[in-house]
N, C-alpha and C positions, 0 to 999 in steps of 0.2 A: 797310732798317733792321730789319725783322722777322727777316730772315735772320741779321743780326748778333747779335741777342738770342738767337735759337735756337742758334747756334753757341756763344755764351758759356755758355748753360745746358747744352748738350750736353757741354761740357768741365768745367764747374764741378761739377755734381752727381755724376758718376762719381768725380771726384777726392775729393770730400767723403766719398763712400761708401767708397772704398779707404782713406782715412786712418782713418776710424772702424773699419773692419774690422781694419786692422793694429794699432791701439792695443788693441783688444779681444783679439786673438789674442796679442799680446805679453804681456799680463797672465796669460793662460792658460798660455803656454809658459814663463813665468818661475816658475810654481808658486805664484801668489798664493793665500794662504789667510787667512781672517779670524784675528785674533789669538787668539780663544777656541779655535779648533780646533788651533792649533799647540801650545799649552801644556796641553791636556787630557791627563790621565793621567800626567804626570811627577811630581806630588807624592804619588802613591799609594805605599804601602809594598808591596814585593814580598817574598813569603816566601823566606827563605833556603833552605828545603828544595827549592823549585822550582829555584832557581839551582844548588844542589848536584846536583840530578838532571840538569840540563842539562850541567853540567861533567863528571859521571861518564860520560855518553854521549859527550861530546867526547873524554874521556880514553881511551876504548876505541879510537878512531881515531888519536889523536895523543898521544904521551907526553911531548912537549916542555913542560917546566914553564913556560918563559917565555911561550910562546904561550897556554897555559891561563890564566896570570895576566892576560895582556892581555884575553883573552876574558871573564874574570870582571869586570874593570873595565868593559868595554863593556856587559856584561849588567846591571850595577848602574845604569848610566846610561840604559838603555832604559825605555820606558814599559810599563805593565802589559799592554796589548793585544799588543805585540810579544813580550813574555815568555811570554804564554799561547800564542801561536802557535808559538813555538819549543818550548815544553813539549809541545804536542800532536805536533809533528814528532818530538820525542825519544821519545814514546810509540810512534809509528809505527816508529821505528828499533828500539826494544826488542822490539816485537811481530813485526816482519818479519825480523829477523836480517840475513842477507847477500843479500837480494833486491835487485832493481833499484829497487823502491819505497823501500827503506831508503837506497840510495845517493843517490837523488834528494832525499830528505828531508834527508840530511846535507849535500848541496850547497846546498840552500835555507837551512839553518841557518848554514852557513859564510858564504854571501853576505849574510845579514841581519846577522850580527855584524860582518863586515868593512865593510859599507857604512853601519853605524850611526855 
């Protein structure tokens, strides 16, 4: 009888542990965030001079008006923190010119805009 209870417990508790672990990791892998963190920063007003500076840097690399208009729409929809990051990357591009660091900064800007 004691051996039967031992086997029952030996199967039961690891199964409970695995279920708990999988539920916890699923919420992390799905990117769960509290509602306050999701919407923070979207209501802030972004300076048009910052966006025009970003667009001028993008215009140096790409002269297609349709792409620049789409990038401007996406920039207006971004939160302030992302705009500040893109602006600092644009400063890096302006300062470094045609170096590898400027190319990497441009790639990061492009990825941020496309994935937003």
